[in-house]
C-alpha positions as a Markdown table, in Angstrom:
| # | Residue | x | y | z |
|---|---|---|---|---|
| 1 | Met | 63.1 | 109.7 | 92.9 |
| 2 | Gly | 61.7 | 109.2 | 96.4 |
| 3 | Trp | 63.2 | 111.1 | 99.3 |
| 4 | Leu | 65.8 | 112.7 | 96.9 |
| 5 | Asp | 63.1 | 115.2 | 96.1 |
| 6 | Lys | 63.7 | 116.6 | 99.6 |
| 7 | Leu | 67.2 | 117.5 | 98.6 |
| 8 | Lys | 66.2 | 119.8 | 95.7 |
| 9 | Gln | 67.3 | 123.3 | 96.4 |
| 10 | Lys | 67.6 | 126.4 | 94.3 |
| 11 | Phe | 71.1 | 127.8 | 93.8 |
| 12 | Thr | 71.0 | 131.0 | 91.9 |
| 13 | Lys | 73.8 | 133.0 | 93.6 |
| 14 | Gln | 76.9 | 133.9 | 91.7 |
| 15 | Ser | 79.5 | 131.2 | 92.6 |
| 16 | Thr | 82.9 | 129.9 | 91.9 |
| 17 | Tyr | 84.8 | 126.7 | 92.8 |
| 18 | Ala | 86.2 | 126.9 | 96.3 |
| 19 | Asp | 89.9 | 127.9 | 96.5 |
| 20 | Met | 92.4 | 125.2 | 97.4 |
| 21 | Leu | 95.9 | 125.9 | 98.6 |
| 22 | Asn | 97.5 | 123.4 | 96.2 |
| 23 | Gly | 95.8 | 124.9 | 93.2 |
| 24 | Phe | 93.6 | 121.9 | 92.3 |
| 25 | Thr | 89.9 | 122.3 | 91.5 |
| 26 | Pro | 87.8 | 120.8 | 94.3 |
| 27 | Ile | 85.8 | 118.2 | 92.3 |
| 28 | Phe | 85.9 | 114.7 | 93.6 |
| 29 | Ser | 84.4 | 111.5 | 92.3 |
| 30 | Gln | 83.5 | 108.8 | 94.8 |
| 31 | Phe | 84.5 | 105.2 | 94.3 |
| 32 | Gly | 87.0 | 102.7 | 95.6 |
| 33 | Asn | 85.7 | 99.1 | 95.7 |
| 34 | Asp | 88.9 | 97.3 | 94.4 |
| 35 | Ile | 90.1 | 96.2 | 97.7 |
| 36 | Tyr | 86.8 | 94.7 | 98.8 |
| 37 | Ala | 87.3 | 91.6 | 96.6 |
| 38 | Ser | 89.5 | 90.4 | 99.4 |
| 39 | Asp | 87.7 | 88.4 | 102.1 |
| 40 | Val | 90.3 | 89.5 | 104.7 |
| 41 | Val | 89.5 | 93.2 | 104.0 |
| 42 | Val | 85.7 | 92.6 | 104.3 |
| 43 | Gln | 86.1 | 90.6 | 107.5 |
| 44 | Ala | 88.4 | 93.3 | 109.0 |
| 45 | Ile | 86.0 | 96.2 | 108.2 |
| 46 | Gly | 83.1 | 94.0 | 109.3 |
| 47 | Cys | 84.6 | 93.7 | 112.8 |
| 48 | Ile | 84.7 | 97.5 | 113.1 |
| 49 | Val | 81.2 | 97.9 | 111.7 |
| 50 | Arg | 79.7 | 95.4 | 114.1 |
| 51 | Glu | 81.2 | 97.2 | 117.0 |
| 52 | Met | 80.1 | 100.6 | 115.8 |
| 53 | Lys | 76.5 | 99.3 | 115.5 |
| 54 | Lys | 76.4 | 98.9 | 119.3 |
| 55 | Leu | 76.8 | 102.6 | 119.9 |
| 56 | Asn | 74.0 | 104.8 | 121.3 |
| 57 | Pro | 73.9 | 108.3 | 119.7 |
| 58 | Thr | 72.5 | 110.7 | 122.2 |
| 59 | His | 71.9 | 114.4 | 122.4 |
| 60 | Val | 73.2 | 115.7 | 125.7 |
| 61 | Arg | 73.7 | 119.1 | 127.3 |
| 62 | Glu | 76.8 | 119.4 | 129.4 |
| 63 | Arg | 77.1 | 121.8 | 132.3 |
| 64 | Gly | 80.6 | 121.5 | 133.7 |
| 65 | Ser | 81.2 | 117.8 | 134.5 |
| 66 | Asp | 77.5 | 116.9 | 134.4 |
| 67 | Ala | 75.6 | 115.8 | 131.3 |
| 68 | Ser | 71.8 | 115.7 | 131.0 |
| 69 | Leu | 69.8 | 113.9 | 128.3 |
| 70 | Val | 67.8 | 116.2 | 126.0 |
| 71 | Asn | 64.7 | 114.7 | 124.5 |
| 72 | Asn | 63.8 | 116.6 | 121.4 |
| 73 | Ser | 63.5 | 116.2 | 117.6 |
| 74 | Ile | 67.3 | 115.6 | 117.3 |
| 75 | Gln | 67.1 | 112.7 | 119.7 |
| 76 | Lys | 64.1 | 111.3 | 117.8 |
| 77 | Val | 66.0 | 111.2 | 114.5 |
| 78 | Leu | 69.0 | 109.7 | 116.2 |
| 79 | Asp | 66.8 | 106.9 | 117.5 |
| 80 | Ala | 65.0 | 106.5 | 114.1 |
| 81 | Pro | 67.1 | 108.3 | 111.4 |
| 82 | Asn | 64.7 | 107.7 | 108.5 |
| 83 | Glu | 61.8 | 105.6 | 107.2 |
| 84 | Leu | 64.2 | 102.9 | 105.9 |
| 85 | Met | 66.7 | 102.5 | 108.7 |
| 86 | Thr | 67.0 | 101.8 | 112.4 |
| 87 | Ala | 69.7 | 103.4 | 114.5 |
| 88 | Ala | 71.9 | 100.3 | 114.1 |
| 89 | Asp | 71.3 | 100.2 | 110.3 |
| 90 | Phe | 72.2 | 103.8 | 110.1 |
| 91 | Leu | 75.5 | 103.4 | 112.0 |
| 92 | Glu | 76.3 | 100.3 | 109.9 |
| 93 | Lys | 75.6 | 102.2 | 106.7 |
| 94 | Ile | 77.7 | 105.3 | 107.4 |
| 95 | Thr | 80.7 | 103.2 | 108.7 |
| 96 | Trp | 80.8 | 101.1 | 105.5 |
| 97 | Gln | 80.5 | 104.2 | 103.4 |
| 98 | Leu | 83.4 | 105.8 | 105.4 |
| 99 | Phe | 85.7 | 102.9 | 104.6 |
| 100 | Phe | 84.5 | 102.6 | 101.0 |
| 101 | Asn | 85.3 | 106.2 | 100.2 |
| 102 | Tyr | 87.1 | 107.6 | 103.2 |
| 103 | Asn | 84.3 | 110.2 | 103.2 |
| 104 | Cys | 80.7 | 109.9 | 104.4 |
| 105 | Phe | 78.0 | 112.6 | 103.7 |
| 106 | Ile | 74.8 | 112.7 | 105.6 |
| 107 | Leu | 72.0 | 115.1 | 105.0 |
| 108 | Pro | 69.8 | 116.3 | 108.0 |
| 109 | Val | 66.3 | 117.1 | 106.8 |
| 110 | Tyr | 64.3 | 119.6 | 108.9 |
| 111 | Asn | 61.4 | 122.0 | 109.0 |
| 112 | Leu | 61.9 | 125.6 | 110.0 |
| 113 | Arg | 59.6 | 127.2 | 112.6 |
| 114 | Arg | 59.8 | 130.3 | 114.7 |
| 115 | Asp | 59.6 | 130.5 | 118.5 |
| 116 | Arg | 57.6 | 133.1 | 120.4 |
| 117 | Asn | 60.5 | 135.5 | 120.1 |
| 118 | Gly | 60.6 | 135.2 | 116.3 |
| 119 | Ala | 63.9 | 133.2 | 116.2 |
| 120 | Glu | 64.1 | 130.4 | 113.7 |
| 121 | Gln | 64.3 | 126.9 | 115.1 |
| 122 | Arg | 64.9 | 123.6 | 113.2 |
| 123 | Gln | 62.5 | 120.6 | 113.7 |
| 124 | Tyr | 64.6 | 117.7 | 112.4 |
| 125 | Thr | 62.7 | 114.9 | 110.6 |
| 126 | Gly | 65.4 | 112.6 | 109.2 |
| 127 | Leu | 69.0 | 111.8 | 108.6 |
| 128 | Tyr | 69.9 | 110.4 | 105.1 |
| 129 | Pro | 73.3 | 108.9 | 104.2 |
| 130 | Leu | 74.2 | 110.0 | 100.7 |
| 131 | Ala | 76.2 | 108.1 | 98.1 |
| 132 | Pro | 77.2 | 110.8 | 95.5 |
| 133 | Ser | 79.3 | 109.9 | 92.5 |
| 134 | Gln | 80.8 | 113.3 | 92.3 |
| 135 | Val | 81.3 | 116.1 | 94.9 |
| 136 | Asp | 82.0 | 119.8 | 94.0 |
| 137 | Phe | 82.9 | 122.4 | 96.6 |
| 138 | Ile | 81.7 | 125.8 | 95.6 |
| 139 | Gln | 81.9 | 129.3 | 97.2 |
| 140 | Asp | 79.5 | 132.1 | 96.6 |
| 141 | Ala | 80.2 | 135.8 | 96.5 |
| 142 | Ala | 79.9 | 136.0 | 100.3 |
| 143 | Asp | 82.5 | 133.2 | 100.7 |
| 144 | Val | 79.9 | 130.8 | 102.0 |
| 145 | Leu | 80.9 | 127.2 | 101.2 |
| 146 | Tyr | 78.4 | 125.0 | 99.3 |
| 147 | Val | 78.6 | 121.4 | 98.2 |
| 148 | Lys | 77.2 | 120.3 | 94.8 |
| 149 | Leu | 76.3 | 116.6 | 95.0 |
| 150 | Thr | 75.8 | 114.5 | 91.8 |
| 151 | Phe | 74.4 | 111.0 | 92.0 |
| 152 | Ala | 74.6 | 108.0 | 89.7 |
| 153 | Asn | 71.2 | 108.7 | 88.2 |
| 154 | Asn | 72.4 | 112.3 | 87.2 |
| 155 | Phe | 70.3 | 113.9 | 89.9 |
| 156 | Glu | 72.1 | 117.0 | 91.3 |
| 157 | Thr | 71.5 | 119.1 | 94.4 |
| 158 | Thr | 73.5 | 121.8 | 96.1 |
| 159 | Val | 73.5 | 122.3 | 99.9 |
| 160 | Arg | 75.3 | 124.6 | 102.3 |
| 161 | Tyr | 78.3 | 122.7 | 103.7 |
| 162 | Arg | 77.5 | 124.0 | 107.1 |
| 163 | Asp | 74.2 | 122.0 | 107.0 |
| 164 | Leu | 75.8 | 118.7 | 105.8 |
| 165 | Ile | 77.3 | 116.1 | 108.1 |
| 166 | His | 80.7 | 115.2 | 106.6 |
| 167 | Ile | 82.8 | 112.5 | 108.2 |
| 168 | Arg | 86.3 | 112.0 | 106.9 |
| 169 | His | 88.8 | 109.2 | 107.3 |
| 170 | Asn | 92.5 | 109.7 | 106.9 |
| 171 | Phe | 92.0 | 113.4 | 106.5 |
| 172 | Ser | 95.5 | 114.5 | 105.5 |
| 173 | Val | 96.7 | 116.0 | 102.2 |
| 174 | Asn | 93.4 | 117.1 | 100.8 |
| 175 | Glu | 91.8 | 120.3 | 102.2 |
| 176 | Phe | 88.2 | 119.1 | 101.9 |
| 177 | Met | 88.1 | 115.4 | 101.7 |
| 178 | Gly | 89.6 | 112.4 | 103.4 |
| 179 | Gly | 92.0 | 110.1 | 101.6 |
| 180 | Asp | 94.7 | 111.1 | 99.1 |
| 181 | Glu | 95.2 | 114.5 | 97.4 |
| 182 | Asn | 92.3 | 113.6 | 95.0 |
| 183 | Gly | 89.9 | 112.8 | 97.8 |
| 184 | Gln | 90.1 | 109.1 | 97.1 |
| 185 | Pro | 91.0 | 106.1 | 99.3 |
| 186 | Asp | 94.8 | 105.6 | 99.1 |
| 187 | Asn | 95.0 | 101.9 | 98.8 |
| 188 | Val | 98.2 | 101.6 | 96.8 |
| 189 | Ala | 100.2 | 100.0 | 99.6 |
| 190 | Leu | 97.3 | 97.7 | 100.6 |
| 191 | Leu | 96.8 | 96.5 | 97.0 |
| 192 | Lys | 100.4 | 95.3 | 96.8 |
| 193 | Thr | 99.8 | 93.2 | 99.9 |
| 194 | Leu | 96.5 | 91.9 | 98.6 |
| 195 | Asp | 98.2 | 91.0 | 95.2 |
| 196 | Leu | 100.8 | 89.0 | 97.2 |
| 197 | Asn | 98.1 | 87.3 | 99.2 |
| 198 | Asn | 96.2 | 86.5 | 96.1 |
| 199 | Ala | 99.3 | 85.1 | 94.4 |
| 200 | Leu | 100.0 | 82.8 | 97.4 |
| 201 | Leu | 96.4 | 81.5 | 97.4 |
| 202 | Gln | 96.5 | 80.9 | 93.7 |
| 203 | Gly | 99.7 | 79.0 | 94.1 |
| 204 | Val | 98.2 | 76.8 | 96.8 |
| 205 | Ser | 95.2 | 76.2 | 94.6 |
| 206 | His | 97.3 | 75.1 | 91.6 |
| 207 | Ala | 99.5 | 72.9 | 93.7 |
| 208 | Met | 96.5 | 71.1 | 95.1 |
| 209 | Lys | 95.0 | 70.5 | 91.7 |
| 210 | Ala | 98.3 | 69.3 | 90.3 |
| 211 | Ser | 98.7 | 66.8 | 93.1 |
| 212 | Phe | 95.5 | 65.1 | 92.1 |
| 213 | Ala | 96.1 | 65.3 | 88.3 |
| 214 | Val | 98.8 | 62.7 | 88.0 |
| 215 | Asn | 98.6 | 59.6 | 90.3 |
| 216 | Ala | 101.1 | 57.2 | 88.6 |
| 217 | Val | 103.3 | 56.5 | 85.6 |
| 218 | Val | 102.9 | 53.3 | 83.5 |
| 219 | Lys | 106.2 | 52.1 | 82.1 |
| 220 | Tyr | 106.0 | 49.8 | 79.1 |
| 221 | Asn | 109.0 | 47.4 | 79.0 |
| 222 | Thr | 109.0 | 47.2 | 75.2 |
| 223 | Leu | 109.6 | 49.7 | 72.3 |
| 224 | Met | 106.4 | 50.8 | 70.7 |
| 225 | Asp | 105.7 | 53.0 | 67.7 |
| 226 | Asn | 103.2 | 55.9 | 67.8 |
| 227 | Gly | 100.3 | 53.7 | 66.8 |
| 228 | Lys | 100.9 | 51.2 | 69.5 |
| 229 | Met | 101.5 | 53.9 | 72.1 |
| 230 | Glu | 98.1 | 55.5 | 71.4 |
| 231 | Ala | 96.4 | 52.1 | 71.6 |
| 232 | Ala | 98.2 | 51.4 | 74.9 |
| 233 | Leu | 97.0 | 54.7 | 76.3 |
| 234 | Arg | 93.4 | 54.0 | 75.3 |
| 235 | Glu | 93.6 | 50.6 | 76.8 |
| 236 | Leu | 95.0 | 52.1 | 80.1 |
| 237 | Glu | 92.2 | 54.7 | 80.2 |
| 238 | Gln | 89.6 | 52.0 | 79.7 |
| 239 | Lys | 91.1 | 49.9 | 82.5 |
| 240 | Leu | 91.0 | 52.9 | 84.8 |
| 241 | Lys | 87.4 | 53.5 | 84.0 |
| 242 | Asn | 86.4 | 49.8 | 84.4 |
| 243 | Ser | 88.3 | 49.3 | 87.7 |
| 244 | Glu | 85.7 | 49.4 | 90.4 |
| 245 | Ser | 87.9 | 47.9 | 93.1 |
| 246 | Gly | 90.7 | 50.5 | 92.6 |
| 247 | Ile | 93.1 | 47.8 | 91.5 |
| 248 | Leu | 94.4 | 48.2 | 87.9 |
| 249 | Pro | 95.0 | 44.9 | 86.1 |
| 250 | Met | 98.3 | 44.9 | 84.1 |
| 251 | Asp | 100.0 | 42.4 | 81.8 |
| 252 | Leu | 103.7 | 41.6 | 81.7 |
| 253 | Lys | 104.5 | 44.3 | 79.2 |
| 254 | Gly | 103.6 | 47.2 | 81.6 |
| 255 | Glu | 104.9 | 48.3 | 84.9 |
| 256 | Tyr | 102.7 | 50.6 | 87.1 |
| 257 | Ile | 104.8 | 53.1 | 89.1 |
| 258 | Pro | 102.7 | 55.1 | 91.7 |
| 259 | Met | 103.8 | 58.7 | 92.4 |
| 260 | Glu | 104.3 | 59.7 | 96.0 |
| 261 | Arg | 102.3 | 62.8 | 96.8 |
| 262 | Lys | 104.4 | 65.4 | 98.6 |
| 263 | Val | 102.5 | 68.7 | 98.1 |
| 264 | Gln | 104.5 | 71.6 | 99.6 |
| 265 | Leu | 102.0 | 74.4 | 100.3 |
| 266 | Val | 102.8 | 77.8 | 101.7 |
| 267 | Asp | 103.7 | 77.5 | 105.4 |
| 268 | Glu | 101.3 | 78.6 | 108.0 |
| 269 | Ala | 103.6 | 81.4 | 109.3 |
| 270 | Thr | 103.8 | 83.1 | 105.9 |
| 271 | Leu | 100.0 | 83.1 | 105.5 |
| 272 | Lys | 99.5 | 84.4 | 109.0 |
| 273 | Phe | 102.0 | 87.2 | 108.3 |
| 274 | Ile | 100.2 | 88.2 | 105.2 |
| 275 | Asp | 96.8 | 88.2 | 106.9 |
| 276 | Glu | 98.1 | 90.2 | 109.9 |
| 277 | Lys | 99.7 | 92.7 | 107.5 |
| 278 | Ile | 96.3 | 93.3 | 105.9 |
| 279 | Leu | 94.6 | 93.4 | 109.3 |
| 280 | Arg | 97.1 | 96.0 | 110.7 |
| 281 | His | 96.1 | 98.3 | 107.9 |
| 282 | Phe | 92.6 | 98.5 | 109.4 |
| 283 | Gly | 93.7 | 98.3 | 113.1 |
| 284 | Val | 92.0 | 94.9 | 113.7 |
| 285 | Pro | 94.1 | 92.4 | 115.6 |
| 286 | Leu | 93.7 | 88.7 | 114.7 |
| 287 | Pro | 92.2 | 87.8 | 118.1 |
| 288 | Ile | 89.4 | 90.4 | 117.5 |
| 289 | Leu | 88.8 | 88.9 | 114.0 |
| 290 | Ser | 88.5 | 85.4 | 115.5 |
| 291 | Gly | 86.5 | 86.6 | 118.5 |
| 292 | Asp | 89.1 | 85.0 | 120.9 |
| 293 | Tyr | 90.3 | 88.1 | 122.7 |
| 294 | Thr | 91.0 | 89.2 | 126.2 |
| 295 | Lys | 89.9 | 92.4 | 128.0 |
| 296 | Thr | 93.3 | 93.9 | 127.4 |
| 297 | Gln | 93.3 | 93.1 | 123.7 |
| 298 | Tyr | 89.8 | 94.6 | 123.3 |
| 299 | Glu | 90.8 | 97.7 | 125.2 |
| 300 | Ala | 93.7 | 98.2 | 122.8 |
| 301 | Phe | 91.4 | 97.7 | 119.8 |
| 302 | Tyr | 88.9 | 100.2 | 121.2 |
| 303 | Gln | 91.5 | 102.9 | 121.9 |
| 304 | Lys | 93.4 | 102.4 | 118.7 |
| 305 | Thr | 90.7 | 101.8 | 116.1 |
| 306 | Leu | 87.2 | 102.5 | 117.5 |
| 307 | Glu | 87.6 | 105.5 | 119.7 |
| 308 | Pro | 89.0 | 107.8 | 116.9 |
| 309 | Leu | 86.0 | 106.9 | 114.7 |
| 310 | Ile | 83.6 | 107.6 | 117.5 |
| 311 | Ile | 85.2 | 111.0 | 118.2 |
| 312 | Ser | 85.1 | 111.9 | 114.5 |
| 313 | Ile | 81.4 | 110.9 | 114.1 |
| 314 | Ser | 80.4 | 112.7 | 117.3 |
| 315 | Gln | 82.1 | 115.9 | 116.4 |
| 316 | Ala | 80.8 | 115.9 | 112.8 |
| 317 | Phe | 77.2 | 115.4 | 114.0 |
| 318 | Thr | 77.6 | 118.2 | 116.7 |
| 319 | Arg | 79.0 | 120.6 | 114.1 |
| 320 | Ala | 76.2 | 120.2 | 111.7 |
| 321 | Leu | 73.2 | 119.8 | 114.0 |
| 322 | Phe | 73.9 | 122.7 | 116.4 |
| 323 | Ser | 74.5 | 126.4 | 115.8 |
| 324 | Glu | 77.5 | 128.0 | 117.4 |
| 325 | Arg | 75.3 | 129.4 | 120.2 |
| 326 | Glu | 73.8 | 126.0 | 120.9 |
| 327 | Arg | 77.2 | 124.5 | 121.1 |
| 328 | Ala | 78.3 | 127.2 | 123.5 |
| 329 | Phe | 75.5 | 126.1 | 125.9 |
| 330 | Gly | 77.0 | 122.5 | 126.0 |
| 331 | Asn | 74.8 | 120.8 | 123.3 |
| 332 | Lys | 76.6 | 118.0 | 121.6 |
| 333 | Ile | 76.0 | 114.5 | 120.2 |
| 334 | Val | 77.7 | 111.7 | 122.1 |
| 335 | Leu | 77.9 | 108.1 | 121.0 |
| 336 | Tyr | 77.7 | 106.2 | 124.2 |
| 337 | Pro | 79.5 | 102.8 | 124.1 |
| 338 | Lys | 77.1 | 100.9 | 126.2 |
| 339 | Asp | 78.1 | 97.5 | 124.9 |
| 340 | Leu | 81.7 | 98.4 | 124.1 |
| 341 | Ile | 83.0 | 98.8 | 127.7 |
| 342 | Phe | 86.3 | 96.9 | 128.0 |
| 343 | Met | 86.7 | 97.2 | 131.7 |
| 344 | Ser | 85.4 | 94.3 | 133.7 |
| 345 | Thr | 82.3 | 94.9 | 135.8 |
| 346 | Glu | 84.4 | 94.5 | 139.0 |
| 347 | Gln | 86.9 | 97.1 | 137.8 |
| 348 | Thr | 84.2 | 99.6 | 136.8 |
| 349 | Leu | 82.3 | 99.2 | 140.1 |
| 350 | Glu | 85.5 | 99.6 | 142.1 |
| 351 | Met | 86.3 | 102.9 | 140.2 |
| 352 | Ile | 82.7 | 104.1 | 140.8 |
| 353 | Arg | 83.0 | 103.2 | 144.5 |
| 354 | Leu | 86.4 | 105.0 | 145.0 |
| 355 | Leu | 85.3 | 108.2 | 143.2 |
| 356 | Gly | 81.6 | 108.1 | 144.2 |
| 357 | Asp | 82.2 | 107.6 | 147.9 |
| 358 | Ser | 84.3 | 110.8 | 148.0 |
| 359 | Gly | 81.7 | 112.8 | 146.1 |
| 360 | Gly | 83.9 | 113.0 | 143.0 |
| 361 | Leu | 81.2 | 111.7 | 140.6 |
| 362 | Tyr | 77.7 | 112.9 | 139.7 |
| 363 | Glu | 75.1 | 110.2 | 139.7 |
| 364 | Asn | 74.8 | 110.4 | 135.9 |
| 365 | Glu | 78.5 | 110.1 | 135.6 |
| 366 | Lys | 78.3 | 106.8 | 137.4 |
| 367 | Arg | 75.7 | 105.7 | 134.8 |
| 368 | Thr | 77.8 | 106.8 | 131.8 |
| 369 | Ala | 80.8 | 105.0 | 133.3 |
| 370 | Leu | 78.7 | 101.8 | 132.8 |
| 371 | Gly | 77.8 | 102.9 | 129.3 |
| 372 | Leu | 74.2 | 103.9 | 130.3 |
| 373 | Arg | 72.4 | 107.0 | 129.3 |
| 374 | Pro | 72.0 | 109.8 | 131.9 |
| 375 | Leu | 68.6 | 110.1 | 133.5 |
| 376 | Pro | 66.7 | 113.5 | 133.9 |
| 377 | Glu | 65.8 | 112.8 | 137.5 |
| 378 | Leu | 69.5 | 112.5 | 138.4 |
| 379 | Glu | 70.7 | 115.7 | 136.8 |
| 380 | Gly | 73.0 | 117.6 | 139.1 |
| 381 | Val | 72.7 | 115.0 | 141.9 |
| 382 | Arg | 76.0 | 114.2 | 143.6 |
| 383 | Lys | 76.4 | 112.1 | 146.6 |
| 384 | Gln | 79.1 | 111.0 | 148.9 |
| 385 | Ser | 79.6 | 108.5 | 151.8 |
| 386 | Leu | 79.3 | 109.8 | 155.3 |
| 387 | Asn | 82.6 | 108.0 | 155.9 |
| 388 | Tyr | 84.2 | 111.0 | 154.3 |
| 389 | Val | 84.0 | 114.7 | 155.2 |
| 390 | Asp | 85.1 | 118.0 | 153.7 |
| 391 | Val | 88.7 | 118.8 | 154.8 |
| 392 | Asp | 87.6 | 122.3 | 155.9 |
| 393 | Ile | 85.3 | 120.9 | 158.6 |
| 394 | Ala | 87.1 | 117.7 | 159.3 |
| 395 | Ala | 88.5 | 118.8 | 162.6 |
| 396 | Gln | 85.1 | 120.0 | 163.9 |
| 397 | Tyr | 83.4 | 116.8 | 162.8 |
| 398 | Gln | 86.1 | 114.6 | 164.4 |
| 399 | Val | 85.9 | 116.2 | 167.9 |
| 400 | Gly | 82.1 | 116.2 | 167.8 |
| 401 | Lys | 81.4 | 119.9 | 167.3 |
| 402 | Met | 79.3 | 119.1 | 164.2 |
| 403 | Ser | 77.1 | 116.1 | 163.7 |
| 404 | Gly | 77.2 | 114.0 | 160.6 |
| 405 | Lys | 73.8 | 115.4 | 159.5 |
| 406 | Glu | 74.9 | 119.0 | 160.0 |
| 407 | Ala | 78.1 | 118.4 | 158.0 |
| 408 | Gln | 76.1 | 116.8 | 155.2 |
| 409 | Gly | 73.5 | 119.6 | 155.3 |
| 410 | Lys | 76.2 | 122.2 | 155.1 |
| 411 | Glu | 77.8 | 120.5 | 152.0 |
| 412 | Glu | 74.4 | 120.1 | 150.3 |
| 413 | Ser | 73.6 | 123.8 | 150.9 |
| 414 | Glu | 76.9 | 124.8 | 149.3 |
| 415 | Glu | 76.2 | 122.6 | 146.3 |
| 416 | Glu | 72.7 | 124.0 | 145.8 |
| 417 | Ser | 74.1 | 127.6 | 145.9 |
| 418 | Glu | 76.6 | 126.6 | 143.2 |
| 419 | Glu | 73.9 | 125.1 | 141.0 |
| 420 | Glu | 71.7 | 128.2 | 141.4 |
| 421 | Ala | 74.6 | 130.4 | 140.3 |
| 422 | Glu | 75.2 | 128.2 | 137.2 |
| 423 | Glu | 71.5 | 128.3 | 136.2 |
| 424 | Gly | 71.4 | 132.0 | 136.5 |
| 425 | Gly | 73.7 | 132.4 | 133.4 |
| 426 | Gly | 70.8 | 132.5 | 130.9 |
| 427 | Glu | 68.7 | 130.1 | 128.8 |
| 428 | Asp | 70.5 | 127.6 | 126.6 |
| 429 | Gly | 69.9 | 127.4 | 122.9 |
| 430 | Gly | 69.0 | 123.7 | 122.6 |
């Protein structure tokens, strides 16, 4: 059974199925591969998956506007989720599962240990994407929500929902699951378009085959009975087989009439309309699919399709991997889009220059604007150009009452005082 043995947990508490407002029992089976017989669907989702693979999952701790990188067991499993997957493999897997089922379940595996104060701490050892065939939501007597997972090989395990990473797509009418009211992908409208697309393609195929089936008609200029007709047909077939030059020898009784081939296929505009209708369902424009896109088109694709997924995944990981106290201290999982930046390098550098020169950006914010991870040595560092000065001391600086170094030293002293005040708020729980 492999790593599934790690999932086995005892569940002996008195429990009932979780209540749903619509009165349904929260038992959901996971499937939904019908639409993936379409090459357009697979290509559209493949575009999204390939972009999601470029993300860099990172554990950061935010203090105000500044974010610092945290190097601990959580970051280790984000970099190497399990013994079978790299980080890119992991992101690819969970994105496909999300579009297959509109729900993706990931189990974080950890060891419990106690710190010097006796508090329990989790040492994470792996992240495992799950593919359950059935999901049951259960509440115990203390109203704690659990999830019973049943797999295709009949293996079952029950885990606390709080400990499970659950990513949902199209989370609407169902209270627990993404998709329709039964927790399934709602592909009814899409299947109608796919049926139409398939019918058009089949029609094109039949038309092309028919155009090559009949090349000509042979007209016999005499009346023949059935026996003579069959003999004439056999003679014609033999002449066709024996004709190596492509010229068919005929006698005076027969007339060979070639058929002009005018195959009317589906026009290009119709096929393009059907393809784009399918692509719109997944939020993938045709230029993105073909790879011939502009910066503006990619920016629209990122904001419309990728960014909502990135936010959902980031928040789902943060909810499951950190306690409420740890989240209160700014711990979160961020998926940095290092290779997904749609601004040109010139535009990004201009933005950094305008805000950075005025002291409006921390040094690590400049890095993250370029899609790079923050560096520990740059935590809390904020610089500004000496061409600018605080408005409160601008008059003194201008008339020479305060030198540039004195003005800069005054501002740095004020910043250090602010940082010391923030650090005095207590230890974080990360």
